C-alpha positions, -999 to +999 in steps of 0.1 A: -849-794-591-844-773-559-826-775-527-830-755-495-800-741-478-795-758-444-797-737-413-762-728-401-749-707-371-747-674-390-773-654-372-748-638-348-724-626-375-722-589-383-727-576-419-722-542-435-734-525-466-711-505-489-721-471-501-736-471-536-709-473-563-707-477-601-716-512-612-687-530-627-709-550-651-738-529-662-732-494-675-751-467-659-762-488-629-752-483-592-743-513-570-743-520-533-725-549-517-733-567-485-702-581-468-693-600-437-675-579-410-638-583-418-632-586-380-651-619-380-632-651-384-659-676-396-652-712-395-656-736-424-692-743-415-702-707-417-684-702-450-702-732-464-735-719-452-729-684-466-719-699-500-753-716-502-768-682-497-750-667-526-719-653-509-685-652-526-650-646-515-625-620-526-593-620-506-604-620-470-639-607-477-671-627-480-697-607-499-728-607-522-746-581-542-774-562-524-786-537-549-819-519-543-843-525-572-819-548-591-815-586-590-794-589-622-766-608-604-776-645-601-756-671-583-750-702-604-734-736-599-728-768-618-744-800-604-713-823-609-732-856-611-755-844-639-730-824-659-725-835-695-698-817-715-710-804-749-694-815-781-672-784-782-662-790-746-652-826-754-631-813-782-615-789-758-607-816-733-589-836-761-571-805-773-557-799-738-549-835-730-512-826-731-515-802-701-506-813-666-525-802-635-510-793-601-528-781-570-510-757-546-520-736-516-531-700-523-497-685-515-477-659-534-455-673-562-435-650-584-443-671-615-480-668-609-479-630-604-459-625-636-485-645-656-513-625-638-497-592-646-494-601-683-530-613-684-544-581-668-523-558-690-534-576-721-570-586-714-582-561-688-563-528-693-597-510-693-609-527-660-607-518-623-578-543-617-555-523-640-526-517-634-516-549-616-494-547-586-479-572-560-501-557-533-533-560-554-525-596-563-517-606-527-549-590-514-571-606-541-557-641-546-535-652-517-549-665-484-533-685-456-562-709-451-565-746-460-597-741-481-580-716-504-563-734-533-547-728-567-548-751-597-519-748-621-521-758-658-487-765-674-475-774-708-441-793-706-434-774-674-445-739-687-472-723-667-502-715-689-530-709-664-539-706-628-574-711-613-580-699-578-607-718-560-620-726-526-626-761-512-660-761-495-678-789-478-704-791-506-683-782-536-656-761-552-660-724-556-642-709-586-627-675-575-607-663-605-587-677-635-559-660-654-539-675-683-513-668-709-528-641-732-507-650-762-529-654-793-511-687-799-530-703-770-565-689-779-576-723-794-571-739-760-598-717-744-579-720-711-606-703-690-632-728-701-608-757-697-600-745-661-637-748-652-639-783-668-609-793-646-626-780-615-656-801-624-633-831-627-616-822-594-650-820-576-661-853-590-629-870-578-634-855-544-671-867-542-683-830-540-717-823-556-712-788-570-689-763-587-699-727-579-693-702-608-701-670-590-726-646-605-742-647-639-757-615-654-780-621-684-771-587-700-733-591-695-717-607-726-685-615-707-705-640-686-722-658-714-697-687-711-713-698-679-744-709-697-723-733-717-720-756-687-752-777-686-771-784-666-768-752-645-785-743-612-793-708-600-801-694-565-837-682-562-840-667-528-829-696-506-835-723-531-813-737-559-833-744-590-824-758-625-819-731-651-837-738-683-814-735-713-822-709-739 
């Protein structure tokens, strides 16, 4: 299966390349990022078109990898109408049936930040987002725009997870998920469950896709993305069905 990205009014936008820097995912590799000029204020149509071309959002920046001699980062998305949860995913849905879901704008909430800070300190103390700070969080996950949304997962009122996502014209784009790192909640697999809820949200909205960002075959931390089947990947300007291993 393939689909061609429609022509959109992006030709007059300005883009820049970063200087080469250490790759965050593959040790010993250098990375270069193509990003939209931060002075640009693209409308929803432009953002939709860039998403179809593999661009992602981080804070106010739209970007995609542009590394010379390397194409390890592959854009992937879930075709909502064809998605079939696996047996383990169905068990996970039943296990988390006691959670409630609330959608909110991508504003700053102290409760969210406190959960984020605990998550980063526990799960990513060796990463480039450590140590967490209010400024870092605001820059990364808050945005005063109608398409930027937050999905809360709660257990009897207690916040367990937050999934940041964007509402596009052709799908939902998963930005980042953080959750309670207490070992007690490990069986809930809150990161995977958040993706399943985004698929459900897209279906209810009549949107055809959930975008999962980039998948790197050699990166173990990204293996979970292949658990969502079927999965499509961007091959140049075409989206094609990824053949399961």
